C-alpha positions in Angstrom: -41.9 74.0 125.3 -41.0 71.3 122.8 -37.5 71.6 121.3 -38.8 70.0 118.0 -40.6 73.3 117.3 -38.1 75.7 118.7 -36.4 78.3 116.5 -32.6 78.7 116.8 -33.1 82.1 118.5 -31.7 81.8 122.0 -33.6 84.8 123.3 -36.3 82.4 124.5 -33.6 81.2 127.0 -32.4 84.6 128.2 -33.6 83.8 131.7 -31.1 80.9 132.1 -28.5 80.8 129.4 -24.8 81.7 129.8 -23.3 84.9 128.5 -22.4 85.1 124.8 -19.2 86.8 123.4 -20.9 90.2 122.9 -21.9 90.3 126.6 -18.5 89.1 127.9 -16.5 92.4 127.9 -19.0 94.2 130.2 -19.0 91.1 132.6 -15.2 91.0 132.7 -15.1 94.7 133.5 -17.5 94.1 136.4 -15.3 91.2 137.6 -12.1 93.3 137.4 -13.8 96.1 139.4 -15.2 93.9 142.1 -14.1 94.4 145.6 -13.4 90.7 145.9 -11.2 90.5 142.7 -7.9 91.1 144.5 -8.7 88.4 147.1 -9.6 85.8 144.5 -6.6 86.7 142.3 -4.1 86.5 145.1 -5.3 83.0 145.9 -5.5 81.6 142.4 -2.7 83.6 140.8 -0.2 84.4 143.6 2.7 85.0 141.2 0.9 87.5 139.0 0.5 91.1 139.8 -3.2 92.0 140.3 -3.0 95.0 138.1 -1.4 92.9 135.3 -4.2 90.3 135.7 -6.9 93.0 135.4 -5.2 94.2 132.2 -5.1 90.7 130.8 -8.8 90.2 131.8 -9.9 93.3 130.1 -8.3 92.4 126.8 -10.3 89.2 126.5 -13.1 89.2 123.9 -14.5 85.7 123.7 -15.7 83.0 126.1 -13.1 80.6 124.6 -10.3 83.1 125.4 -11.6 83.5 129.0 -11.7 79.8 129.6 -8.3 79.1 128.1 -6.5 82.2 129.5 -8.1 82.6 132.9 -10.2 79.6 134.0 -7.9 76.8 132.7 -4.8 78.1 134.7 -7.0 79.1 137.6 -8.4 75.6 138.1 -5.0 73.9 137.5 -3.6 76.2 140.2 -6.3 75.0 142.6 -5.6 71.3 141.6 -1.8 71.7 142.1 -2.3 73.5 145.5 -4.8 71.1 147.0 -4.2 67.7 145.5 -1.5 65.1 145.1 -2.2 64.7 141.4 -5.0 64.5 138.9 -5.4 61.5 136.6 -8.0 60.6 134.0 -9.1 57.9 131.5 -11.6 57.5 128.7 -11.2 60.9 127.1 -9.8 59.3 124.0 -13.3 57.9 123.3 -14.8 61.3 122.9 -15.1 62.8 119.4 -14.2 66.4 118.9 -17.1 66.9 116.4 -19.7 65.4 118.7 -21.8 66.9 121.5 -22.5 64.9 124.6 -24.8 65.0 127.6 -22.4 64.2 130.4 -24.1 62.9 133.5 -21.7 62.9 136.4 -21.7 61.8 140.1 -21.5 64.9 142.2 -19.1 65.3 145.2 -18.1 68.9 145.0 -20.3 71.9 144.1 -17.8 73.6 141.9 -14.8 71.3 141.2 -16.6 68.3 139.7 -17.5 70.3 136.6 -14.6 72.8 136.7 -11.9 70.1 136.6 -13.7 68.3 133.8 -13.3 71.5 131.7 -9.5 71.6 132.1 -9.3 67.9 131.2 -11.4 68.4 128.1 -9.1 71.3 127.0 -6.0 69.3 127.7 -7.4 66.5 125.5 -8.0 69.0 122.7 -11.8 68.9 123.2 -14.3 71.7 123.6 -15.6 72.6 127.1 -19.2 71.9 128.1 -22.0 74.2 129.2 -22.6 73.6 132.9 -25.8 73.4 135.0 -25.7 75.7 138.1 -28.4 75.9 140.7 -30.1 79.3 141.1 -29.4 79.0 144.8 -25.7 79.2 144.0 -26.1 82.0 141.4 -26.0 84.7 144.2 -24.1 87.9 144.0 -22.9 89.8 140.9 -19.3 88.4 141.0 -20.5 84.7 141.2 -23.0 85.3 138.4 -20.5 87.0 136.2 -17.8 84.4 136.6 -20.3 81.6 136.2 -22.1 82.9 133.1 -18.7 83.8 131.5 -17.7 80.2 132.1 -20.6 78.7 130.1 -22.8 78.0 133.3 -26.5 78.1 132.9 -29.1 78.4 135.6 -31.4 75.7 136.9 -34.1 77.4 138.9 -34.7 75.7 142.3 -37.7 75.8 144.5 -41.3 76.7 143.8 -44.6 74.7 143.7 -45.2 71.6 141.6 -46.4 73.8 138.6 -43.2 75.9 138.8 -41.0 72.9 139.1 -42.5 71.3 136.0 -42.3 74.5 134.0 -38.7 75.1 135.1 -37.7 71.5 134.3 -39.2 71.8 130.8 -37.3 75.0 130.1 -34.0 73.5 131.2 -34.7 70.3 129.3 -35.5 72.3 126.1 -32.4 74.5 126.6 -30.0 71.5 127.1 -31.4 69.7 124.0 -31.0 73.0 122.1 -27.3 73.2 123.3 -26.5 69.6 122.2 -28.5 69.5 118.9 -28.3 73.0 117.6 -25.3 74.6 119.3 -23.4 71.4 119.0 -22.0 71.9 122.5 -21.7 69.3 125.3 -23.5 69.7 128.6 -22.5 68.7 132.2 -25.2 67.8 134.6 -25.1 66.1 138.0 -26.8 62.7 138.3 -28.9 64.1 141.2 -30.1 67.3 142.7 -27.3 68.3 145.0 -24.1 66.6 146.1 -23.9 63.0 147.3 -23.3 63.4 151.0 -23.5 59.8 152.3 -21.0 58.1 149.9 -23.7 56.5 147.8 -23.9 57.9 144.3 -27.4 57.2 143.1 -28.8 58.5 139.8 -32.0 60.4 140.3 -34.6 59.0 138.0 -36.1 62.5 137.8 -33.0 63.9 136.2 -33.2 61.4 133.3 -37.0 62.0 132.9 -36.3 65.7 132.8 -33.9 65.1 129.9 -36.7 63.5 127.9 -39.3 66.3 128.5 -38.2 68.5 125.6 -39.0 66.0 122.8 -42.1 64.0 121.7 -39.9 61.4 120.1 -40.3 57.8 121.4 -38.1 56.9 124.4 -35.2 55.4 122.4 -34.9 58.1 119.7 -35.6 60.8 122.3 -32.6 59.9 124.5 -30.3 58.5 121.9 -29.8 61.8 120.1 -28.5 63.4 123.3 -25.4 61.0 123.4 -25.8 60.6 127.2 -22.5 59.6 128.7 -21.6 58.8 132.4 -18.6 60.4 134.1 -17.2 59.3 137.4 -15.1 61.6 139.7 -13.2 60.1 142.6 -11.5 62.0 145.4 -9.0 60.5 147.8 -10.2 62.9 150.5 -13.9 63.8 150.1 -14.5 67.5 149.6 -16.3 68.9 152.7 -16.3 65.5 154.3 -16.8 66.9 157.9 -19.4 69.4 156.8 -21.3 66.5 155.1 -20.9 64.4 158.3 -22.4 67.2 160.4 -25.3 67.6 158.0 -26.0 63.8 158.0 -25.9 63.7 161.7 -28.4 66.6 162.2 -30.6 65.2 159.4 -30.9 62.0 161.4 -33.2 63.6 164.0 -34.5 66.8 162.5 -35.0 68.6 159.2 -31.7 70.1 158.1 -31.9 73.9 157.5 -29.0 75.5 155.6 -27.4 78.5 157.2 -27.1 81.8 155.3 -24.4 81.5 152.6 -23.8 77.9 153.5 -23.5 76.9 149.8 -21.0 79.6 149.2 -18.9 78.5 152.2 -19.0 74.9 150.9 -17.7 76.1 147.6 -14.8 77.9 149.3 -14.1 75.0 151.6 -14.1 72.5 148.7 -11.7 74.7 146.8 -9.2 75.0 149.7 -9.4 71.6 151.2 -6.6 69.1 150.6 -8.1 66.3 148.4 -5.2 63.9 148.0 -5.5 62.2 144.5 -8.3 63.0 142.1 -9.4 60.8 139.2 -11.9 61.4 136.3 -13.2 58.6 134.1 -15.4 58.9 131.1 -17.7 55.9 130.6 -19.2 54.6 127.4 -22.0 56.5 125.8 -25.4 54.9 126.4 -26.2 52.8 123.3 -29.4 52.4 121.3 -29.4 48.7 122.3 -29.2 49.6 126.0 -32.1 52.1 125.6 -34.1 49.5 123.8 -33.7 47.1 126.8 -34.9 49.9 129.1 -37.8 50.6 126.7 -39.2 47.1 127.3 -40.5 48.3 130.6 -43.5 50.5 131.2 -43.7 54.1 132.2 -41.5 55.0 135.2 -39.8 51.6 135.0 -38.1 52.6 131.8 -36.3 55.4 133.7 -35.7 53.3 136.7 -33.9 50.7 134.5 -31.9 53.5 132.9 -30.9 55.0 136.2 -29.7 51.6 137.4 -27.7 51.4 134.2 -26.1 54.7 135.0 -25.3 53.7 138.5 -23.5 50.6 137.3 -21.5 52.6 134.8 -20.4 55.1 137.5 -19.6 52.4 140.0 -17.5 50.6 137.5 -15.2 53.6 137.0 -14.5 54.5 140.6 -10.8 54.9 141.4 -10.5 53.4 144.9 -8.0 55.0 147.2 -6.5 53.8 150.5 -9.0 56.1 152.3 -11.9 54.1 150.9 -10.4 50.7 151.9 -9.5 51.9 155.4 -12.9 53.3 156.0 -14.6 50.1 154.8 -12.5 47.9 157.1 -13.1 50.3 160.1 -16.8 50.5 159.4 -17.2 46.7 159.2 -14.5 46.0 161.9 -12.6 43.7 159.5 -9.3 43.6 157.5 -10.7 42.6 154.1 -8.8 45.2 152.3 -5.7 45.6 154.6 -3.4 44.8 151.6 -4.2 48.2 150.2 -2.9 50.3 153.0 -0.3 50.2 155.8 -0.8 50.5 159.6 0.8 54.0 159.4 -1.7 55.1 156.7 -4.6 53.7 158.7 -3.4 55.6 161.8 -3.0 58.8 159.8 -6.5 58.5 158.5 -7.8 58.0 162.0 -6.0 61.0 163.2 -7.4 63.1 160.4 -10.9 61.8 161.3 -10.5 62.5 165.0 -9.3 66.0 164.5 -12.2 66.8 162.2 -15.0 65.1 164.2 -13.8 66.8 167.4 -15.1 70.1 166.0 -18.6 68.7 165.5 -21.2 68.6 168.2 -22.7 65.1 168.5 -22.4 61.5 169.7 -18.9 60.5 168.6 -19.6 56.9 167.6 -22.6 58.0 165.4 -20.5 60.7 163.8 -17.7 58.2 163.2 -20.0 55.7 161.4 -21.4 58.4 159.2 -17.9 59.6 158.3 -16.8 56.0 157.5 -19.8 55.5 155.2 -18.9 58.6 153.1 -15.6 56.9 152.2 -16.7 53.2 152.3 -19.6 53.7 149.9 -17.2 53.7 146.9 -15.9 50.2 147.8 -19.3 48.8 148.5 -20.8 50.1 145.3 -17.9 49.0 143.1 -17.9 45.5 144.6 -21.6 44.8 144.7 -22.5 47.1 141.7 -25.7 48.0 143.6 -26.8 50.6 146.1 -25.0 49.9 149.4 -26.2 51.9 152.3 -29.6 52.5 153.7 
């Protein structure tokens, strides 16, 4: 499937694309009639009568209206309830008439992309289409909310042949979105969230972007306007769940429990996150692509992934939790000027309470927990992968 020869007819992407405006009213009716609607509405919109919210929902006719009238206030409600403030930088560099391929570090299943959307709207920019794994597109309510919110499906699993075919389809669709629909796209820098504090761009993600065009390397990727985004959380979403997974993975293959991804989404939404920061990096230039193009085969994409890593590391917002974890992990006081003794003790108390609920050797759990937070400091200082 080569995008160079694709018609503009989106029906070839019906298996993965989001809803369009004509499909939205039926989806919103299903959402309003869902048994879970009242539960979700009470949490996100506690000051609005559920019947009134249903009425509002059923009057919406376009995806744009749904995002502006429902999703924007819903995500802002979550941010206000579970954070100590949201900041951002770099959005002034984005052009309203230009579509971008945003490649972002990935710390929370839902909120990384969801918060980006409200920041784009607040900066008078259009929202993006959003990649969403087929493993997460489970249940009618989740599917309807996701596809009404410009999420498109990436099919997970299968054999090597299936993987290549699915990658080619997604690549073709994303290029179609950027070049023909003139819409931006959000995609994570890797398959799945970073769990060990080391944001590392998967070379395979960048190779996948290139699959849908036969243009040479530089022209192929330049037309996508690939732009790195860095998200930083003061308190890592699902930090203790990630610690437990890392611990188990140290001595056996980790098997996810039933509905574990859904539980992680809910936990990430509800968990207190401290401060949150989003930074838009500089769009990858033709000159940077030409430098990568000097290498052969996979080394081109390896050089490009290293370029992305550096761009993401450069824009970390380092919080006191990161500095405290670094000093505790290395048994030093290198960054003690960034926090007080009281703040250090508060962080230790937070850690001890969380780790006490996990079965495992405490010192090993503690080291894994510290690495989740310390990784940002190590990466931003060394500008290279920190933890092995």
